[in-house]
C-alpha positions as CSV (number, residue, x, y, z in Angstrom):
1,M,12.2,19.0,-6.7
2,T,11.5,19.2,-3.0
3,E,14.6,17.8,-1.4
4,A,18.0,19.1,-0.6
5,T,21.1,17.2,-1.8
6,T,21.7,16.0,1.7
7,L,19.4,15.2,4.5
8,S,20.3,14.6,8.2
9,S,18.2,12.1,10.0
10,A,19.9,11.7,13.3
11,V,21.6,13.9,15.9
12,D,25.4,13.9,15.8
13,E,25.6,11.8,12.6
14,P,26.8,13.2,9.3
15,A,24.1,14.0,6.7
16,V,23.3,11.3,4.1
17,T,24.2,12.3,0.6
18,Q,21.3,11.5,-1.7
19,K,23.3,9.2,-4.0
20,R,23.6,5.5,-4.7
21,W,26.9,4.3,-3.4
22,L,28.2,0.8,-2.9
23,R,31.1,0.0,-0.6
24,T,30.7,-3.8,-0.7
25,A,28.8,-6.4,-2.6
26,I,25.1,-6.7,-1.7
27,P,24.6,-8.0,0.9
28,G,27.8,-7.0,2.6
29,P,29.8,-8.9,5.2
30,K,28.2,-7.2,8.2
31,S,24.7,-7.9,6.9
32,L,25.7,-11.5,6.2
33,A,27.0,-11.9,9.7
34,R,23.8,-10.6,11.1
35,Q,21.8,-12.9,8.8
36,A,23.3,-15.9,10.6
37,R,22.0,-14.7,13.9
38,R,18.6,-13.8,12.3
39,D,18.3,-17.4,10.9
40,S,18.8,-18.9,14.3
41,A,16.4,-16.5,16.1
42,V,13.6,-15.8,13.6
43,P,11.3,-18.4,12.0
44,N,11.6,-19.4,8.3
45,G,8.0,-18.3,7.8
46,I,9.0,-14.7,7.4
47,G,10.6,-14.0,4.1
48,T,13.0,-11.2,3.2
49,V,13.2,-9.4,-0.2
50,L,16.8,-8.3,0.3
51,P,18.9,-9.6,3.2
52,V,20.6,-6.4,4.2
53,F,20.4,-4.9,7.7
54,V,19.5,-1.2,7.7
55,G,21.5,1.3,9.7
56,R,19.8,4.6,8.7
57,M,17.2,6.0,6.2
58,S,17.1,9.4,4.8
59,G,15.1,10.8,1.9
60,G,15.3,8.3,-0.9
61,I,18.3,6.4,0.5
62,V,18.6,3.3,2.7
63,V,22.0,3.0,4.4
64,D,22.9,-0.5,5.4
65,V,25.2,-1.6,8.2
66,D,28.1,-2.0,5.7
67,G,27.7,1.6,4.6
68,N,26.1,0.9,1.3
69,Q,23.6,3.5,0.1
70,L,20.7,1.9,-1.7
71,V,18.0,3.8,-3.6
72,D,14.7,3.1,-2.0
73,L,11.9,2.2,-4.5
74,A,9.9,0.3,-1.8
75,S,9.2,2.7,1.1
76,G,8.8,-0.3,3.4
77,I,5.9,-1.4,1.1
78,A,4.4,2.1,0.8
79,V,4.9,2.9,4.5
80,T,7.7,5.5,4.6
81,S,6.1,7.7,2.0
82,V,7.5,10.9,3.5
83,G,10.9,9.2,4.0
84,G,12.3,7.0,6.7
85,A,13.1,9.9,9.1
86,H,11.2,13.0,8.1
87,P,11.9,15.9,10.6
88,A,8.1,16.5,11.0
89,V,7.6,12.9,12.0
90,V,10.7,12.6,14.1
91,S,10.2,15.7,16.1
92,R,6.6,14.9,17.0
93,V,7.5,11.3,18.0
94,H,10.3,12.5,20.2
95,E,8.0,15.1,21.9
96,Q,5.3,12.5,22.5
97,V,7.7,9.8,23.9
98,D,9.0,12.4,26.3
99,R,5.5,12.9,27.7
100,F,4.2,9.3,27.6
101,S,4.5,6.3,25.3
102,H,1.1,4.7,25.8
103,T,-2.2,4.8,27.6
104,C,-4.9,2.7,26.1
105,F,-7.6,5.0,24.7
106,L,-10.2,2.5,26.0
107,V,-9.0,3.4,29.5
108,T,-7.9,7.1,29.4
109,E,-8.0,9.4,26.4
110,Y,-5.6,11.7,24.7
111,D,-5.6,14.5,22.1
112,G,-3.6,12.8,19.4
113,F,-6.2,10.1,18.8
114,V,-8.9,12.7,18.3
115,E,-6.7,15.0,16.1
116,V,-5.9,12.1,13.7
117,A,-9.6,11.1,13.6
118,D,-10.6,14.7,12.9
119,T,-8.0,15.0,10.1
120,L,-9.1,11.7,8.4
121,N,-12.8,12.8,8.7
122,R,-11.8,16.0,6.9
123,L,-9.6,14.4,4.2
124,T,-11.5,11.3,3.1
125,P,-13.8,11.7,0.1
126,G,-17.3,13.1,0.7
127,D,-18.7,16.0,2.7
128,H,-21.1,13.8,4.8
129,A,-20.8,13.5,8.6
130,K,-17.9,11.0,9.4
131,K,-16.3,9.3,12.3
132,T,-13.0,7.5,12.6
133,M,-11.7,4.6,14.7
134,L,-8.0,4.0,14.9
135,F,-6.3,0.5,15.0
136,T,-2.9,-0.9,14.6
137,T,-2.5,-2.8,11.3
138,G,-4.1,-2.7,7.9
139,A,-5.6,-6.2,8.4
140,E,-7.0,-5.2,11.8
141,A,-8.7,-2.2,10.2
142,V,-10.1,-4.3,7.3
143,E,-11.6,-6.8,9.8
144,N,-13.2,-4.0,11.7
145,A,-14.6,-2.4,8.6
146,V,-16.4,-5.8,8.0
147,K,-17.5,-5.8,11.7
148,I,-19.0,-2.3,11.3
149,A,-20.7,-3.3,8.0
150,R,-22.2,-6.4,9.5
151,S,-23.4,-4.5,12.6
152,A,-25.0,-1.8,10.5
153,T,-26.7,-4.0,8.0
154,K,-27.4,-7.1,10.1
155,R,-26.1,-9.1,7.2
156,Q,-23.2,-11.6,7.0
157,A,-21.8,-11.9,3.4
158,V,-18.7,-10.1,2.2
159,I,-17.6,-9.7,-1.4
160,T,-14.0,-9.3,-2.4
161,F,-12.3,-9.5,-5.8
162,G,-9.8,-11.4,-7.8
163,H,-6.1,-10.4,-7.3
164,A,-7.1,-8.8,-3.9
165,Y,-4.8,-8.6,-0.9
166,H,-6.3,-7.5,2.4
167,G,-4.1,-9.1,5.1
168,R,-2.9,-12.2,6.9
169,T,-5.4,-12.7,9.7
170,L,-8.0,-15.4,9.3
171,L,-10.7,-13.1,7.8
172,T,-8.4,-11.0,5.7
173,M,-6.4,-14.0,4.5
174,T,-9.7,-15.4,3.4
175,M,-10.5,-12.2,1.6
176,T,-7.1,-12.3,-0.1
177,A,-7.1,-13.9,-3.5
178,K,-3.6,-15.3,-3.9
179,N,-3.0,-18.7,-2.4
180,A,0.8,-19.0,-2.1
181,P,2.3,-17.8,0.1
182,Y,-0.5,-16.1,2.0
183,K,-3.1,-18.9,2.3
184,D,-1.5,-22.2,1.5
185,G,-1.9,-24.7,4.3
186,F,-3.7,-22.3,6.6
187,G,-7.3,-23.3,6.1
188,P,-10.1,-23.8,6.9
189,F,-11.0,-20.2,6.1
190,A,-13.6,-17.8,7.4
191,P,-17.2,-18.4,6.1
192,E,-19.4,-16.0,4.1
193,V,-16.6,-14.5,2.0
194,Y,-17.3,-14.5,-1.8
195,R,-15.1,-13.4,-4.7
196,A,-16.0,-11.5,-7.9
197,P,-13.7,-11.2,-10.9
198,L,-11.7,-8.0,-10.9
199,A,-11.7,-5.9,-14.1
200,Y,-8.0,-6.4,-15.2
201,P,-7.8,-4.8,-18.6
202,Y,-4.5,-6.2,-19.7
203,R,-5.6,-9.8,-19.1
204,W,-9.3,-9.5,-19.9
205,G,-8.8,-9.8,-23.7
206,T,-11.2,-7.0,-24.7
207,T,-11.3,-3.3,-24.6
208,P,-11.2,-1.5,-21.3
209,E,-14.9,-0.5,-21.7
210,Q,-15.9,-4.1,-22.4
211,C,-13.8,-5.3,-19.6
212,A,-15.6,-3.0,-17.1
213,H,-19.0,-3.9,-18.5
214,E,-18.4,-7.7,-18.3
215,A,-16.8,-7.5,-14.8
216,L,-19.7,-5.4,-13.5
217,A,-22.2,-7.9,-14.9
218,A,-20.4,-10.7,-13.2
219,L,-20.5,-8.8,-9.9
220,D,-24.2,-8.1,-10.2
221,D,-24.9,-11.7,-10.9
222,L,-22.9,-12.8,-7.8
223,V,-24.7,-10.3,-5.6
224,V,-28.3,-10.8,-6.9
225,K,-28.4,-14.4,-8.1
226,Q,-25.7,-16.4,-6.3
227,I,-25.7,-14.8,-2.8
228,G,-28.8,-12.7,-2.6
229,A,-28.4,-9.0,-2.2
230,H,-30.3,-9.1,1.1
231,N,-27.5,-11.2,2.6
232,V,-24.5,-9.0,1.5
233,A,-23.1,-6.7,4.2
234,A,-20.1,-5.3,2.4
235,I,-18.3,-5.1,-0.9
236,V,-14.6,-4.5,-0.2
237,I,-12.2,-3.4,-3.0
238,E,-8.8,-1.8,-3.4
239,P,-9.1,1.2,-5.8
240,I,-5.8,0.0,-7.3
241,S,-4.8,-3.5,-6.4
242,G,-1.6,-3.7,-4.4
243,E,-0.1,-7.1,-4.0
244,G,-2.2,-8.4,-6.9
245,G,-0.1,-6.4,-9.4
246,F,-1.0,-2.7,-9.2
247,I,-4.0,-3.3,-11.5
248,V,-5.6,0.0,-12.4
249,P,-9.3,-0.6,-13.1
250,P,-10.8,0.7,-16.4
251,P,-12.8,4.0,-16.3
252,G,-16.2,3.7,-14.8
253,Y,-15.6,0.4,-13.1
254,L,-15.2,1.5,-9.5
255,A,-18.2,3.8,-9.9
256,G,-20.2,0.8,-11.2
257,V,-19.2,-1.3,-8.2
258,Q,-20.4,1.4,-5.9
259,A,-23.6,1.8,-7.8
260,I,-24.3,-1.9,-7.3
261,A,-23.6,-1.6,-3.6
262,N,-25.8,1.5,-3.3
263,A,-28.7,-0.1,-5.2
264,H,-28.9,-2.9,-2.6
265,G,-28.0,-1.2,0.6
266,I,-24.6,-2.8,0.7
267,V,-21.7,-1.0,2.5
268,F,-19.1,0.0,0.0
269,V,-15.6,-0.3,1.5
270,A,-12.4,1.1,-0.1
271,D,-9.3,-0.6,1.1
272,E,-6.8,2.3,0.8
273,V,-4.1,0.7,2.9
274,Q,-1.5,0.9,0.1
275,T,-3.1,3.5,-2.1
276,G,-4.0,6.1,0.5
277,I,-2.3,9.1,2.2
278,G,-0.9,10.7,-1.0
279,R,0.6,7.8,-2.8
280,T,-1.2,8.3,-6.1
281,G,-1.1,12.1,-6.2
282,A,-4.4,12.5,-4.4
283,M,-4.8,12.0,-0.7
284,F,-6.9,8.9,-1.6
285,A,-7.0,6.9,-4.8
286,S,-10.8,6.8,-4.7
287,E,-10.7,10.5,-5.7
288,H,-9.3,9.6,-9.1
289,A,-12.4,7.5,-9.8
290,G,-14.8,10.1,-8.4
291,I,-16.2,7.6,-5.8
292,V,-17.2,8.3,-2.2
293,P,-16.9,5.1,-0.2
294,D,-19.1,4.4,2.8
295,L,-16.0,3.2,4.7
296,V,-12.3,4.0,3.9
297,V,-9.6,1.8,5.4
298,T,-6.1,3.4,5.8
299,A,-2.8,2.2,7.2
300,K,0.8,1.9,6.0
301,A,1.8,5.5,5.2
302,L,-0.6,6.8,7.8
303,G,1.8,6.2,10.7
304,G,4.9,7.3,8.9
305,G,6.6,4.0,9.9
306,L,4.8,3.4,13.2
307,P,1.9,0.9,13.4
308,L,-1.3,2.8,12.9
309,S,-4.5,2.1,10.8
310,A,-8.0,3.5,10.6
311,V,-11.5,3.0,9.5
312,T,-13.2,6.3,8.5
313,G,-16.9,6.3,7.5
314,R,-20.3,7.6,7.5
315,A,-21.2,8.5,11.1
316,E,-24.4,6.5,11.1
317,L,-22.5,3.4,10.1
318,M,-19.6,3.9,12.5
319,D,-22.1,4.5,15.3
320,A,-24.0,1.2,14.6
321,V,-21.5,-0.7,16.7
322,H,-22.4,-1.0,20.4
323,P,-20.0,0.6,23.0
324,G,-17.1,-1.7,23.6
325,G,-17.5,-3.4,20.2
326,L,-14.5,-1.6,18.7
327,G,-11.1,-1.3,20.3
328,G,-7.8,-2.9,21.0
329,T,-5.0,-2.4,23.5
330,Y,-2.7,-0.6,21.1
331,S,-5.4,1.0,18.9
332,G,-4.3,4.5,18.1
333,N,-1.2,4.4,20.2
334,P,-0.2,8.0,21.1
335,V,3.3,7.8,19.6
336,A,1.9,6.4,16.4
337,C,-0.8,9.2,16.4
338,A,2.0,11.8,16.8
339,A,3.8,10.3,13.8
340,A,0.6,10.5,11.7
341,L,0.2,14.1,12.5
342,G,3.8,14.6,11.4
343,V,2.9,12.8,8.1
344,F,0.0,15.2,7.5
345,E,2.3,18.1,8.2
346,A,5.0,16.8,5.8
347,I,2.5,16.2,3.0
348,E,1.2,19.8,3.3
349,Q,4.4,21.7,3.9
350,D,6.4,19.8,1.2
351,H,3.6,19.7,-1.3
352,L,3.9,16.0,-1.6
353,L,0.6,15.4,-3.5
354,D,2.1,17.5,-6.3
355,R,5.4,15.6,-5.9
356,A,3.6,12.3,-6.2
357,R,2.2,13.3,-9.6
358,E,5.6,14.6,-10.7
359,I,7.2,11.2,-9.7
360,G,4.5,9.4,-11.7
361,E,5.1,11.5,-14.8
362,L,8.8,10.9,-14.6
363,I,8.5,7.1,-14.1
364,T,5.9,6.8,-16.8
365,R,7.9,8.6,-19.3
366,R,11.0,6.5,-18.7
367,L,9.1,3.2,-18.5
368,H,7.1,3.7,-21.7
369,A,10.3,4.5,-23.6
370,L,11.9,1.4,-22.2
371,A,8.8,-0.7,-23.1
372,A,9.3,0.2,-26.7
373,E,12.7,-1.5,-26.8
374,C,12.2,-4.3,-24.3
375,P,9.9,-7.2,-25.6
376,W,9.7,-8.6,-22.0
377,I,7.6,-5.7,-20.9
378,G,3.9,-6.5,-21.4
379,E,2.4,-3.4,-19.7
380,V,3.4,-0.3,-17.8
381,R,0.7,1.0,-15.5
382,G,0.0,2.9,-12.3
383,V,-1.1,6.2,-10.9
384,G,1.1,8.9,-9.4
385,A,4.0,7.4,-7.3
386,M,2.5,3.9,-7.6
387,Q,3.8,2.4,-10.8
388,A,4.5,-1.1,-12.1
389,V,5.8,-3.1,-15.0
390,E,4.3,-6.5,-15.9
391,F,6.8,-8.9,-17.5
392,V,5.7,-11.5,-20.0
393,V,7.3,-14.0,-22.4
394,P,8.1,-11.9,-25.5
395,G,5.4,-12.0,-28.2
396,T,2.8,-13.3,-25.7
397,T,0.9,-12.3,-22.6
398,E,2.2,-15.4,-20.7
399,P,3.5,-14.2,-17.3
400,S,7.3,-14.4,-16.8
401,P,8.1,-14.6,-13.1
402,E,11.6,-15.6,-14.1
403,A,12.3,-12.4,-16.0
404,T,10.8,-10.5,-13.0
405,A,13.0,-12.2,-10.5
406,A,16.0,-11.6,-12.7
407,V,15.3,-7.9,-13.0
408,A,14.7,-7.5,-9.3
409,A,18.0,-9.4,-8.5
410,F,19.9,-7.2,-10.9
411,C,18.5,-4.0,-9.2
412,H,19.3,-5.3,-5.8
413,H,22.9,-6.1,-6.6
414,A,23.3,-2.7,-8.2
415,G,22.0,-0.9,-5.1
416,V,18.3,-0.3,-6.0
417,L,15.7,-1.7,-3.6
418,A,12.8,-3.0,-5.9
419,L,9.8,-5.1,-5.0
420,T,7.9,-7.7,-7.0
421,C,4.2,-8.5,-6.8
422,G,1.3,-9.8,-8.8
423,T,-0.8,-12.9,-8.7
424,Y,1.5,-14.5,-11.2
425,G,4.7,-13.1,-9.6
426,N,5.5,-11.2,-12.8
427,V,5.3,-7.5,-11.7
428,V,7.9,-5.1,-10.4
429,R,6.3,-2.3,-8.5
430,M,7.8,1.1,-7.7
431,L,6.9,2.9,-4.5
432,P,9.6,5.5,-4.0
433,P,9.4,7.9,-1.0
434,L,7.6,11.1,-2.1
435,V,10.6,13.1,-1.0
436,I,13.0,11.4,-3.5
437,S,14.9,13.7,-5.8
438,D,14.6,13.6,-9.6
439,E,18.3,12.8,-9.8
440,L,18.1,9.9,-7.5
441,L,15.0,8.5,-9.2
442,E,16.5,8.9,-12.6
443,D,19.6,7.0,-11.4
444,A,17.4,4.1,-10.1
445,L,15.4,4.0,-13.3
446,G,18.6,3.8,-15.3
447,V,19.6,0.7,-13.3
448,F,16.1,-0.8,-13.9
449,A,16.5,-0.1,-17.6
450,D,19.9,-1.9,-17.6
451,A,18.3,-4.8,-15.8
452,C,15.6,-5.1,-18.5
453,R,18.1,-4.9,-21.3
454,S,20.1,-7.6,-19.6
455,L,17.2,-10.0,-20.3
456,S,18.1,-10.0,-24.0
């Protein structure tokens, strides 16, 4: 337990009690009024999980404009992992804004950029010489990882995997597996992107060991026979799939993927946008598999709520790109860099890697007990504070997006912010802030359990 009962996140405002508390229906009247303005000003193409407008965030609580206090099991999709207003982040951001808000690192330099790069060089797996380039979004960083791999290898082909999600730009949309809503109607797509099947133990129909063996054989066939290894620049994989359903690969699989890459001089890229920066109980999910990627992509939690992403990799690969080949007007914005340094401080001072493991143990214990009584739960899976439940039609492995939507809606109306995901739309994922208290998490899991029981 790392958090006090109350946390204050703004000057001259009362502290937010870390309890779920509903003053109105969800969404409340003030949110509904704002929604009307939103509908007239913002395009329909951007969806919203829960149409409430946020007034404040503190610890594990989201306070909406109606005064409702919702338990946060989303963290802005794994972004606010240290909470929405951690003092270490807030103080550093204020200090930086008082000095200057931006100066493009391509024009004039500043310490924060280098400090974040040094920290990532130290924390990412492996003791080899590394360098880091900062960007703005996860998709931007993934694209640049591909650029770096292509520049270093003088090859073009990129291999991604089933159930992958890498972003919404042209290249990363192409690399993403799921069609709707991310790709539908947006083609033609980028060339030289190929897809291997992902080892998905629950849906493979064999043992985890056989699943890993067969998936690796399919990857090897794709690399050697279908593309030609001499044409492959990079293999890009999420150590745990994010949007695809929080799929945890079977033991040995990720090491096998890296072995194939190493055997053919292919750059092995770990997309740690959602899994990185402490989410799984290690600083990077790659550590659980004992792998050392050539390039590591980070974003989301890195900036503590501000747009910041990075590619960290072997120095010789990072230096393969000619001067001027990497960059961007907002790449490594100084305020975002200050926030990132606050995130690293919070993780260390609050022992949040340990806390992520504790959260995982608590959630796993509760969900496995629930699965024993709820026939709609096909599988409980995850690592650390990255947990998920896959819903199926009872007695089968047929995905049940209807049950998933019903559970999420129940949680939302009861004041628990939950997210769905999965290629088949049948997974509820849990990404609580790492500063959430046991009491608040237990309360949210109780609501989730009631939602699952309501299916019967």
